[in-house]
C-alpha positions as CSV (number, residue, x, y, z in Angstrom):
1,M,10.9,18.9,-10.3
2,A,13.3,16.1,-9.8
3,D,12.2,12.5,-9.2
4,D,12.9,11.3,-5.6
5,H,15.2,14.2,-4.8
6,T,14.9,14.1,-1.0
7,S,15.5,16.9,1.4
8,Q,18.5,15.1,3.0
9,A,20.3,15.6,-0.3
10,F,20.5,19.4,-0.2
11,G,22.7,21.9,1.7
12,I,19.8,24.1,2.8
13,Y,18.0,21.4,4.8
14,G,20.9,20.8,7.1
15,S,21.0,17.0,7.0
16,R,24.1,14.8,7.6
17,L,24.8,15.2,3.9
18,A,24.8,19.0,3.8
19,S,28.6,19.2,4.5
20,L,29.1,17.4,1.1
21,N,27.6,20.5,-0.6
22,P,25.6,18.4,-3.0
23,T,23.4,21.2,-4.4
24,P,25.3,24.5,-4.7
25,T,23.1,25.9,-7.5
26,L,19.8,24.8,-5.9
27,D,20.9,26.1,-2.5
28,K,21.7,29.5,-4.0
29,L,18.4,29.6,-5.8
30,A,16.5,28.6,-2.6
31,N,18.3,31.3,-0.5
32,Q,17.1,33.9,-3.1
33,G,13.5,33.2,-2.2
34,M,11.5,31.3,0.4
35,I,12.3,27.8,1.7
36,F,9.6,25.6,3.1
37,D,10.6,23.3,6.0
38,N,7.3,21.6,6.3
39,C,6.2,20.6,2.8
40,F,4.7,17.1,2.7
41,V,3.5,14.7,0.1
42,N,0.0,13.2,0.2
43,N,1.3,9.7,-0.9
44,A,5.0,9.1,-1.3
45,I,4.9,7.4,-4.7
46,C,5.3,9.0,-8.2
47,V,2.0,8.8,-9.9
48,P,-0.3,9.8,-7.0
49,S,2.0,12.7,-6.1
50,R,2.2,14.0,-9.6
51,A,-1.6,13.7,-9.9
52,A,-2.0,15.7,-6.7
53,I,0.2,18.5,-8.1
54,I,-1.7,18.7,-11.4
55,T,-5.2,18.4,-9.9
56,G,-4.9,20.1,-6.5
57,Q,-7.0,17.1,-5.3
58,R,-6.6,14.1,-3.0
59,A,-6.5,10.6,-4.2
60,Q,-10.1,9.5,-4.1
61,T,-11.3,12.8,-5.6
62,S,-8.8,12.7,-8.5
63,G,-9.2,9.0,-8.9
64,V,-5.4,8.3,-8.7
65,I,-4.6,6.2,-5.6
66,D,-1.6,4.2,-6.9
67,L,0.9,3.7,-9.7
68,E,-1.8,2.4,-12.0
69,G,-3.9,5.5,-11.7
70,I,-4.4,7.6,-14.8
71,L,-5.1,11.3,-15.3
72,P,-7.1,11.9,-18.5
73,P,-6.9,15.3,-20.2
74,E,-10.1,16.6,-18.7
75,K,-8.6,16.2,-15.3
76,Q,-5.3,17.9,-16.1
77,Y,-6.5,21.0,-14.3
78,L,-3.3,23.0,-13.7
79,P,-2.4,23.6,-17.3
80,K,-6.0,24.2,-18.2
81,E,-6.3,26.9,-15.5
82,M,-3.0,28.5,-16.6
83,K,-4.2,28.6,-20.2
84,K,-7.3,30.4,-19.1
85,L,-5.0,33.1,-17.7
86,G,-3.3,33.5,-21.0
87,Y,-0.2,31.3,-20.4
88,Q,1.5,29.0,-22.9
89,T,1.9,25.7,-21.2
90,A,4.6,23.1,-21.7
91,I,5.8,19.9,-20.0
92,V,9.2,18.3,-20.6
93,G,10.6,15.1,-19.1
94,K,8.9,12.8,-16.7
95,W,5.1,12.7,-16.9
96,H,4.2,9.2,-15.7
97,L,0.4,9.8,-15.6
98,H,-0.1,7.3,-18.5
99,E,-2.6,9.2,-20.7
100,E,-1.6,11.9,-23.1
101,P,-0.7,15.3,-21.4
102,A,-3.0,16.8,-24.0
103,A,-4.0,19.8,-21.8
104,F,-0.6,21.2,-22.4
105,D,0.2,23.3,-25.5
106,Y,3.5,21.5,-25.9
107,Y,4.8,18.3,-24.5
108,K,7.9,16.1,-24.9
109,V,7.7,13.4,-22.2
110,L,9.3,10.1,-21.2
111,P,7.4,6.9,-21.7
112,S,6.4,6.0,-18.1
113,Q,9.7,6.0,-16.2
114,G,11.9,6.5,-19.2
115,K,15.6,5.6,-19.6
116,Y,18.7,7.4,-18.1
117,F,20.6,7.1,-21.3
118,D,19.5,7.8,-24.9
119,P,15.9,8.3,-23.8
120,D,12.9,8.1,-26.1
121,F,10.2,10.9,-25.8
122,R,6.6,10.9,-26.7
123,I,5.4,14.0,-28.6
124,R,2.3,15.3,-30.3
125,G,2.2,14.1,-33.9
126,D,0.3,12.5,-36.7
127,Q,-0.3,9.2,-34.9
128,P,-2.5,8.7,-31.9
129,W,-0.9,8.8,-28.4
130,P,1.5,7.2,-27.6
131,Q,2.8,6.3,-31.1
132,N,4.7,9.5,-31.9
133,V,8.1,8.8,-30.5
134,V,11.5,10.5,-31.0
135,K,14.9,9.1,-30.0
136,T,17.6,11.1,-28.4
137,N,21.3,10.6,-27.5
138,G,22.8,11.4,-24.1
139,H,22.0,11.4,-20.4
140,S,18.4,12.2,-19.6
141,S,19.2,15.1,-17.3
142,D,21.2,16.8,-20.1
143,V,18.7,15.9,-22.8
144,I,15.6,17.1,-20.9
145,T,17.4,20.4,-20.3
146,D,18.3,20.6,-24.0
147,I,14.6,20.1,-24.9
148,T,13.5,22.8,-22.4
149,L,16.1,25.3,-23.6
150,D,15.1,24.6,-27.2
151,W,11.4,25.3,-26.3
152,L,12.3,28.5,-24.5
153,K,14.5,29.7,-27.4
154,N,12.7,28.5,-30.4
155,K,9.1,27.3,-29.8
156,R,7.4,29.7,-27.3
157,D,5.8,33.0,-28.2
158,P,8.1,35.6,-26.6
159,N,5.2,38.0,-26.3
160,T,3.1,35.6,-24.2
161,P,3.8,34.5,-20.6
162,F,4.7,30.8,-20.2
163,F,4.1,28.0,-17.7
164,L,6.7,25.3,-18.0
165,M,7.0,22.1,-16.0
166,H,10.6,20.8,-16.4
167,H,10.8,17.3,-14.8
168,F,14.0,15.4,-14.4
169,K,14.1,11.6,-14.3
170,A,17.0,11.7,-11.9
171,P,17.7,10.8,-9.2
172,H,15.2,7.9,-9.4
173,D,16.6,4.4,-9.0
174,D,18.7,2.8,-10.3
175,F,20.8,5.9,-10.2
176,E,22.7,6.0,-13.5
177,N,24.8,9.2,-13.6
178,A,26.4,10.8,-16.6
179,P,30.0,9.5,-17.1
180,R,31.5,12.9,-16.3
181,Y,30.4,12.4,-12.6
182,D,32.1,9.0,-12.2
183,E,34.8,10.4,-10.0
184,Y,32.6,12.7,-8.0
185,L,32.8,11.8,-4.3
186,K,34.9,8.8,-5.2
187,D,37.3,9.1,-2.2
188,T,34.8,10.7,0.1
189,F,33.2,9.0,3.1
190,I,29.5,9.6,3.0
191,P,28.1,10.2,6.6
192,E,25.9,7.3,7.7
193,P,22.7,7.4,9.8
194,A,22.9,5.6,13.1
195,S,19.6,4.0,12.4
196,L,21.1,2.2,9.4
197,Y,22.6,-0.3,12.0
198,D,20.2,0.1,15.0
199,N,16.6,1.0,14.4
200,G,15.9,1.4,18.1
201,N,12.2,1.5,18.9
202,N,11.1,2.7,15.5
203,G,8.2,1.0,14.0
204,S,5.7,-1.5,15.4
205,I,4.4,-5.0,15.0
206,A,3.0,-3.7,11.7
207,T,6.4,-2.9,10.2
208,R,8.5,-5.5,12.1
209,G,6.2,-8.4,12.9
210,K,6.2,-10.2,16.2
211,N,9.7,-10.4,17.6
212,D,10.9,-8.7,14.4
213,S,10.0,-11.8,12.4
214,L,8.6,-9.9,9.4
215,T,11.6,-7.7,8.9
216,R,13.0,-10.3,6.5
217,I,10.2,-9.6,4.0
218,I,8.9,-6.1,4.9
219,A,10.7,-3.0,3.8
220,S,13.5,-3.2,1.3
221,S,16.9,-2.7,2.9
222,V,20.4,-1.5,2.4
223,S,21.7,-4.5,4.4
224,H,21.0,-8.2,3.8
225,R,18.1,-7.9,6.2
226,N,15.4,-8.1,3.6
227,V,15.9,-11.3,1.7
228,V,13.4,-10.5,-1.0
229,R,14.8,-7.1,-2.1
230,N,17.8,-5.3,-0.9
231,Q,19.9,-2.5,-2.5
232,A,22.8,-4.7,-3.8
233,M,20.2,-6.2,-6.1
234,N,19.6,-2.8,-7.6
235,I,23.0,-1.1,-8.0
236,Y,25.6,-3.8,-9.0
237,P,25.0,-4.6,-12.7
238,G,27.0,-7.6,-13.9
239,T,27.1,-9.3,-10.5
240,D,25.4,-12.5,-9.5
241,V,22.9,-10.7,-7.2
242,Y,21.8,-8.0,-9.8
243,K,18.0,-8.1,-10.2
244,K,17.9,-11.5,-8.4
245,Y,14.8,-10.6,-6.4
246,K,12.9,-13.2,-4.6
247,T,9.2,-13.3,-3.7
248,A,7.9,-13.1,-0.2
249,Q,5.7,-16.2,-0.9
250,E,8.8,-18.4,-1.4
251,I,10.4,-17.5,1.9
252,P,9.3,-20.2,4.4
253,V,8.0,-19.1,7.8
254,S,11.0,-20.8,9.4
255,E,13.1,-18.0,7.9
256,H,10.9,-15.3,9.5
257,Q,13.5,-14.7,12.2
258,K,15.1,-11.6,13.6
259,F,18.0,-10.4,11.6
260,E,21.4,-10.7,13.2
261,N,23.4,-7.5,12.5
262,T,26.9,-8.9,13.0
263,A,30.2,-7.0,12.7
264,E,30.7,-8.6,9.3
265,E,27.2,-7.6,8.2
266,K,27.7,-4.0,9.4
267,E,30.9,-3.8,7.2
268,Y,28.9,-5.1,4.2
269,T,26.0,-2.7,4.9
270,S,28.4,0.2,5.1
271,S,30.0,-0.7,1.7
272,V,26.6,-0.9,0.0
273,Y,25.5,2.3,1.6
274,Q,28.6,4.2,0.4
275,D,28.0,2.9,-3.2
276,Y,24.3,3.6,-3.0
277,L,24.7,7.2,-1.8
278,K,27.5,8.0,-4.3
279,K,25.4,6.8,-7.2
280,Y,22.4,8.8,-5.9
281,L,24.4,12.0,-5.3
282,R,26.1,11.8,-8.7
283,C,22.6,11.9,-10.2
284,V,21.8,14.8,-8.0
285,K,24.9,16.6,-9.1
286,G,23.7,16.3,-12.7
287,V,20.4,17.8,-11.8
288,D,22.0,20.7,-10.0
289,D,24.3,21.5,-12.9
290,N,21.5,21.4,-15.4
291,V,19.4,23.7,-13.3
292,K,22.3,26.2,-13.6
293,R,22.0,25.9,-17.4
294,L,18.3,26.9,-17.1
295,L,19.0,29.8,-14.8
296,D,21.9,31.0,-16.9
297,Y,19.6,31.1,-20.0
298,L,16.9,33.0,-18.1
299,E,19.4,35.5,-16.9
300,S,21.0,36.0,-20.3
301,E,17.6,36.7,-21.8
302,G,16.5,39.1,-19.1
303,L,13.8,36.7,-17.9
304,L,15.2,35.7,-14.5
305,E,13.7,38.5,-12.4
306,N,10.2,38.2,-14.0
307,T,10.0,34.4,-13.7
308,I,8.5,32.6,-10.7
309,I,10.8,29.6,-10.2
310,V,9.7,26.6,-8.1
311,Y,11.8,23.6,-7.2
312,T,10.6,20.4,-5.6
313,G,10.8,16.6,-5.7
314,D,7.8,14.4,-6.2
315,Q,8.3,13.0,-2.7
316,G,11.1,12.3,-0.3
317,F,13.4,9.2,-0.3
318,M,15.0,6.9,2.3
319,L,18.7,7.1,2.1
320,G,19.5,4.3,4.5
321,E,17.5,5.7,7.5
322,H,16.1,2.8,9.5
323,D,17.9,0.6,7.0
324,Y,15.3,1.5,4.4
325,I,15.6,2.3,0.7
326,D,12.9,3.8,-1.7
327,K,10.0,5.9,-0.4
328,R,6.3,5.1,0.3
329,W,6.6,5.5,4.1
330,M,5.1,8.2,6.3
331,Y,8.4,8.5,8.0
332,E,10.0,11.9,7.7
333,E,12.6,11.2,5.0
334,S,9.9,9.9,2.7
335,L,7.1,12.2,3.7
336,R,8.9,15.5,3.4
337,M,9.3,17.2,0.1
338,P,12.0,19.8,-0.7
339,F,10.2,23.0,-1.8
340,F,11.3,26.6,-2.4
341,I,10.2,29.5,-4.6
342,R,12.2,32.4,-6.0
343,Y,10.4,35.5,-7.3
344,P,12.1,38.8,-6.2
345,K,9.1,40.9,-7.1
346,S,7.0,39.5,-4.2
347,I,9.1,37.0,-2.2
348,K,11.7,38.3,0.1
349,E,15.2,36.9,-0.4
350,G,16.4,34.7,2.4
351,S,13.0,33.9,3.8
352,R,11.9,30.7,5.4
353,T,8.7,29.2,6.8
354,N,7.7,26.2,8.9
355,A,4.0,26.5,7.8
356,I,2.6,23.2,6.8
357,I,1.9,22.7,3.1
358,N,1.3,19.7,1.0
359,N,1.4,19.0,-2.7
360,T,-2.3,19.6,-3.3
361,D,-1.5,23.2,-2.3
362,F,0.9,23.7,-5.2
363,A,-1.7,24.2,-8.0
364,P,-3.9,26.7,-6.1
365,T,-0.9,28.8,-5.2
366,L,0.6,28.9,-8.7
367,I,-2.8,29.8,-10.2
368,E,-3.2,32.7,-7.7
369,M,0.4,33.9,-8.3
370,A,-0.5,34.0,-12.0
371,G,-3.4,36.2,-11.4
372,G,-6.3,33.7,-11.1
373,D,-8.5,32.4,-8.3
374,R,-8.3,29.0,-6.7
375,P,-10.8,26.8,-8.4
376,G,-13.5,25.5,-6.1
377,Y,-13.0,21.9,-7.2
378,M,-9.4,22.0,-5.8
379,Q,-9.0,20.7,-2.3
380,G,-5.6,22.3,-1.8
381,K,-5.2,25.8,-0.4
382,S,-3.1,28.7,-1.8
383,F,-0.2,29.8,0.4
384,K,0.4,33.0,-1.7
385,T,0.0,35.2,1.3
386,I,2.7,33.3,3.2
387,L,5.1,33.8,0.2
388,E,4.4,37.5,0.1
389,T,4.2,38.4,3.8
390,G,6.5,35.7,5.3
391,K,3.9,35.1,7.9
392,E,1.6,32.1,8.5
393,P,-2.0,33.2,8.9
394,E,-3.7,32.3,12.2
395,D,-6.3,30.2,10.4
396,W,-3.7,28.3,8.3
397,Q,-3.8,24.4,8.4
398,K,-2.1,22.9,11.4
399,A,-1.8,19.4,10.1
400,T,-1.5,17.3,6.9
401,Y,-3.0,14.0,6.0
402,Y,-1.1,11.1,4.4
403,R,-2.3,7.8,2.8
404,Y,-0.2,5.0,1.2
405,W,-2.5,2.6,-0.6
406,M,-0.1,0.2,-2.4
407,H,0.0,-2.5,0.3
408,M,3.1,-4.8,0.0
409,A,4.0,-3.7,-3.5
410,H,7.0,-4.2,-5.8
411,R,9.1,-6.2,-3.3
412,H,9.6,-2.9,-1.4
413,A,6.8,-4.4,0.7
414,N,5.5,-1.4,2.6
415,P,2.3,-2.1,4.6
416,A,-0.7,0.2,3.7
417,H,-1.2,3.0,6.2
418,F,-2.6,6.5,6.8
419,G,-1.9,9.2,9.3
420,I,-1.7,12.8,10.4
421,R,1.4,15.0,10.8
422,T,1.4,18.3,12.8
423,K,4.4,20.4,13.6
424,A,5.0,18.5,16.8
425,Y,3.6,15.0,16.4
426,K,2.9,12.2,14.0
427,L,0.3,9.5,14.3
428,I,0.3,6.5,11.9
429,F,-2.3,3.7,11.5
430,Y,-1.1,0.6,9.7
431,Y,-4.2,-1.3,8.6
432,G,-2.3,-4.0,6.6
433,K,-4.6,-4.7,3.6
434,Y,-4.6,-4.0,-0.1
435,W,-7.4,-1.6,-1.3
436,V,-9.0,-4.5,-3.2
437,D,-10.5,-7.1,-0.9
438,T,-8.3,-10.0,-2.0
439,D,-10.2,-12.4,0.3
440,D,-13.3,-12.0,-2.0
441,P,-13.1,-14.8,-4.6
442,K,-15.0,-12.5,-7.0
443,A,-12.5,-9.6,-6.6
444,E,-10.4,-8.5,-9.5
445,W,-7.1,-6.8,-9.4
446,N,-3.9,-6.7,-11.5
447,K,-2.3,-10.0,-10.6
448,E,0.4,-9.3,-13.1
449,S,1.6,-6.2,-11.4
450,W,5.3,-6.5,-10.7
451,G,6.6,-8.0,-7.5
452,N,3.5,-7.6,-5.4
453,D,2.3,-9.4,-2.3
454,F,-1.1,-7.9,-2.2
455,T,-2.9,-10.9,-0.7
456,R,-0.8,-10.9,2.5
457,H,-2.5,-9.2,5.4
458,T,0.1,-7.7,7.7
459,P,-0.4,-6.9,11.5
460,V,-2.4,-3.9,12.5
461,A,-0.8,-1.3,14.7
462,W,-0.6,2.4,15.6
463,E,2.7,4.4,15.8
464,F,3.1,7.8,17.4
465,Y,6.2,10.0,17.4
466,D,7.0,13.1,19.4
467,L,8.9,15.0,16.7
468,K,10.2,17.7,19.1
469,K,11.9,15.1,21.3
470,D,12.5,12.5,18.6
471,P,13.0,14.1,15.2
472,K,14.6,10.9,13.8
473,E,11.6,8.8,14.8
474,M,13.5,6.3,16.8
475,N,11.0,5.8,19.6
476,N,7.3,4.8,18.9
477,V,5.6,6.1,22.1
478,Y,2.1,5.2,21.2
479,K,1.7,3.2,24.4
480,D,3.1,5.9,26.7
481,P,0.3,7.2,28.9
482,Q,1.7,10.7,29.0
483,Y,0.5,11.1,25.4
484,D,-3.0,9.7,25.8
485,S,-4.7,13.1,25.5
486,V,-2.5,14.2,22.5
487,I,-3.2,10.9,20.7
488,A,-7.0,11.2,21.4
489,D,-7.0,14.7,19.9
490,L,-5.1,13.6,16.8
491,K,-7.5,10.7,16.3
492,E,-10.4,13.2,16.3
493,Q,-8.5,15.4,13.8
494,L,-7.9,12.3,11.6
495,I,-11.6,11.5,11.6
496,R,-12.5,15.1,10.6
497,M,-9.8,15.3,7.9
498,R,-10.7,12.0,6.3
499,K,-14.3,13.2,6.0
500,E,-13.5,16.7,4.8
501,L,-11.0,15.4,2.2
502,N,-13.2,12.6,0.9
503,E,-10.7,10.2,2.2
504,T,-12.8,7.8,4.3
505,D,-13.1,4.1,3.7
506,V,-16.8,4.0,3.0
507,N,-16.0,2.4,-0.4
508,Y,-13.6,-0.1,1.1
509,P,-15.6,-1.9,3.8
510,H,-12.9,-4.6,4.3
511,I,-10.6,-1.8,5.4
512,Q,-13.2,0.1,7.4
513,K,-13.8,-3.2,9.3
514,V,-10.2,-3.1,10.4
515,I,-10.3,0.5,11.4
516,D,-13.4,0.0,13.5
517,K,-11.9,-3.0,15.3
518,H,-8.6,-1.4,16.0
519,W,-9.3,2.4,16.4
520,D,-9.1,2.3,20.1
521,D,-6.3,-0.2,20.5
């Protein structure tokens, strides 16, 4: 798994970037197995996504709803289940679930996000977690691969099957590539999304404010649009704008005015976009090359054909679409996860499916592929039969549920929302409040959490996209009467899914109040 490696940054997903051939190794690997075109995250942010993968559970069941959520050893279900089946278990690289990954037989993991260069790693040792730390030299993608190769060569029992989670830090921001890639794409023009300059009818009053007034503080941008946080502040070390973030509270209401995208501004935005994408894709290149090192080792040891290889990201990522950076959104580029599996013994080469899966389905599937049964406490479903037959069962899930809880966080400032995504449609409800009732004088929350605007209530709105007609989500047609019956049906599905998945707001009455008031808007 890579961190924030989005489907646009592959050849196999046919995006505007595919012609750059950013992932030759991964594309080859994908084409030797099954590619999933409709794999979606439950919450497009690192910690909740990783918790869903480890537990097979939704946020309120696992207890991990945001970046501060923890996953104690007793809830580290996937390695526990694999060990029951006789597998050695190991995790290398990014963990980010705060408590010790003690359920694994072996771990060597980054502290929280970790560093791109000369990263420290936490290991099992004489001192209590997290005090056992070793230092390394080099770029994290190379070092993480070195550690994995060392474990495969020298630390595992060759007579026992293994389950290994190899997790890159890259290409998470702030996109620091190994020096050998500094010239990669240097003189190449990176194709730009049209929505970088004109967002059309994407969004709603919830994401834009009345007359686009809130666009200056909502949704971190490539352009100068967002005055609190934009990409130049992240990618130009040594300049007078680097890390010079503002806070939304200090922006006077008089500045809540629609952004004027002048010719000069478009030229600036293009320049930042080009630098942003090149930094990002250089990190992706490092991931791709290091995956080749892993595959070469497996092949040289005669292990390649007998190893189930899964590749994914922990969510998608906005690469300038809608003039957005980062993830968190339910929009496609953030919601969609790259996902493919190679296993020649039971998965046909060159296969592809549009069956809907989400990251809570990963653990049940891997457990069944390893010879076990899906545990009853896991909410995800195994798609093993899809892998083996290439066919989607008639009773397979027709939709996926999404929930982003971290309202107006980290100066990225995404309003909290939930929604449903089918193969044809997407319905999103922005309820505009933090999960703690910040209006309650007795309420407690982490007021030191970095760059947050939790107390701001943003406008409530629905968004609806016809993905067949509008795959780039440029036209919110929630108010179009021709979709009234479709939207009504999706709302019924949402009610059922939220109940079945233990994702209602019964424990958050201040949010339920908003839902009740605006459900029929």
